[in-house]
C-alpha positions as CSV (number, residue, x, y, z in Angstrom):
1,M,18.4,-19.8,7.5
2,S,20.2,-17.2,5.5
3,G,23.8,-16.5,6.1
4,I,27.0,-15.0,4.9
5,T,29.9,-17.1,4.0
6,T,33.3,-16.6,2.3
7,H,36.2,-18.5,0.7
8,I,39.7,-17.1,0.3
9,L,42.0,-18.4,-2.4
10,D,45.6,-17.4,-2.7
11,I,46.0,-17.4,-6.5
12,A,49.8,-16.7,-6.3
13,R,50.4,-20.0,-4.5
14,G,47.5,-21.8,-6.0
15,R,45.9,-22.9,-2.7
16,P,43.4,-21.8,-0.1
17,A,44.4,-18.9,2.2
18,A,44.3,-20.5,5.7
19,G,44.3,-18.5,8.9
20,V,43.3,-15.1,7.4
21,A,41.4,-12.9,10.0
22,V,38.0,-11.9,8.6
23,S,35.5,-9.6,10.2
24,L,31.8,-8.8,9.3
25,A,30.2,-5.4,10.0
26,R,26.9,-3.9,9.1
27,R,26.3,-0.2,8.2
28,S,24.7,1.6,11.1
29,G,23.9,5.3,10.5
30,D,27.3,6.9,9.5
31,G,29.3,4.1,10.9
32,W,29.7,0.3,11.1
33,A,28.5,-2.1,13.7
34,E,30.9,-5.2,14.0
35,L,28.9,-8.5,14.0
36,A,31.6,-11.2,14.0
37,T,35.4,-11.8,13.7
38,T,37.0,-15.2,12.9
39,R,39.7,-16.8,10.7
40,S,39.6,-18.8,7.6
41,D,40.0,-22.6,8.1
42,T,42.6,-24.9,6.4
43,N,40.5,-24.9,3.3
44,G,40.4,-21.0,3.2
45,R,36.6,-21.0,4.2
46,V,34.6,-19.2,6.7
47,A,31.3,-20.8,7.6
48,N,28.3,-18.5,8.5
49,L,29.7,-15.3,9.8
50,L,26.4,-14.3,11.3
51,P,25.9,-15.1,15.0
52,D,23.3,-17.8,15.5
53,D,20.8,-15.3,16.7
54,L,21.0,-13.1,13.6
55,K,19.8,-13.5,10.1
56,A,21.1,-11.6,7.1
57,S,18.6,-8.8,6.9
58,A,18.4,-6.0,4.2
59,G,21.3,-3.6,4.6
60,T,24.9,-2.8,3.7
61,Y,27.6,-5.1,5.0
62,R,31.4,-5.0,5.0
63,L,33.8,-8.0,5.0
64,R,37.4,-7.2,6.0
65,F,40.2,-9.5,5.2
66,E,43.6,-9.0,7.0
67,T,45.6,-10.0,3.9
68,G,48.6,-8.0,4.8
69,A,49.3,-10.2,7.9
70,Y,48.6,-13.3,5.9
71,F,51.2,-12.4,3.2
72,A,53.7,-11.1,5.8
73,A,53.6,-14.5,7.6
74,L,54.7,-16.0,4.3
75,G,57.6,-13.5,4.0
76,V,55.9,-11.5,1.3
77,A,55.5,-7.7,1.4
78,P,52.0,-7.2,-0.1
79,F,50.7,-4.0,-1.7
80,H,47.3,-4.1,0.0
81,P,47.4,-4.3,3.8
82,F,43.8,-5.5,3.9
83,V,40.9,-6.0,1.6
84,E,37.4,-4.6,2.4
85,I,34.4,-5.8,0.4
86,V,31.2,-3.8,0.8
87,F,27.9,-5.3,-0.5
88,E,24.2,-5.0,-0.1
89,I,21.6,-7.6,1.0
90,R,18.2,-7.1,-0.4
91,D,16.6,-10.4,0.4
92,A,16.8,-13.4,2.8
93,E,19.0,-15.6,0.5
94,Q,22.4,-17.1,1.3
95,Y,25.3,-14.8,0.4
96,H,28.6,-16.3,-0.4
97,V,31.4,-13.7,-1.2
98,P,34.6,-15.4,-2.3
99,L,38.0,-13.4,-2.4
100,L,40.8,-14.3,-4.8
101,V,43.9,-12.7,-3.6
102,S,47.6,-12.3,-4.4
103,P,50.2,-10.0,-3.0
104,F,49.5,-7.3,-5.5
105,G,45.8,-7.6,-6.4
106,Y,42.5,-9.1,-5.6
107,T,39.0,-9.8,-7.1
108,T,35.7,-10.8,-5.7
109,Y,32.2,-11.8,-6.9
110,R,29.0,-13.1,-5.6
111,G,29.3,-16.8,-5.4
112,S,26.8,-19.6,-4.7
C-alpha cells in the first residue's frame, strides 16, 4: 500500500518536533480537499496520513505544519506562522516528506 508520511525535526533544538499539528490536502479543481489532520508523535513522526480507505493517487498534495503554535509553546516567536509543502504524486510509491524547521527557516526534501 502506498502512503504519505512525514518527520519533523527541530534543528534549533537538535531534536524531533513533537506535537506539531499536521494536515494533508489534495488539490481539487481550484481548491483543496482536506484528507487528514493529526499531530506528530514524540519522535516527530507522522505515520501514513492517508485514511485506510485511500491510496496515494496521482495529483497535487499539500502538507501544512502548524509550526507557529509549536514554537510559541516553547516561548519562541517564530518568523513563519506555518509551513506548507506542495508536492506532486505521479506513481503509487511511498512518499516521505521530512521537514527540518527552526524559528526562522525551514527546508524539506523527498525522503525514503
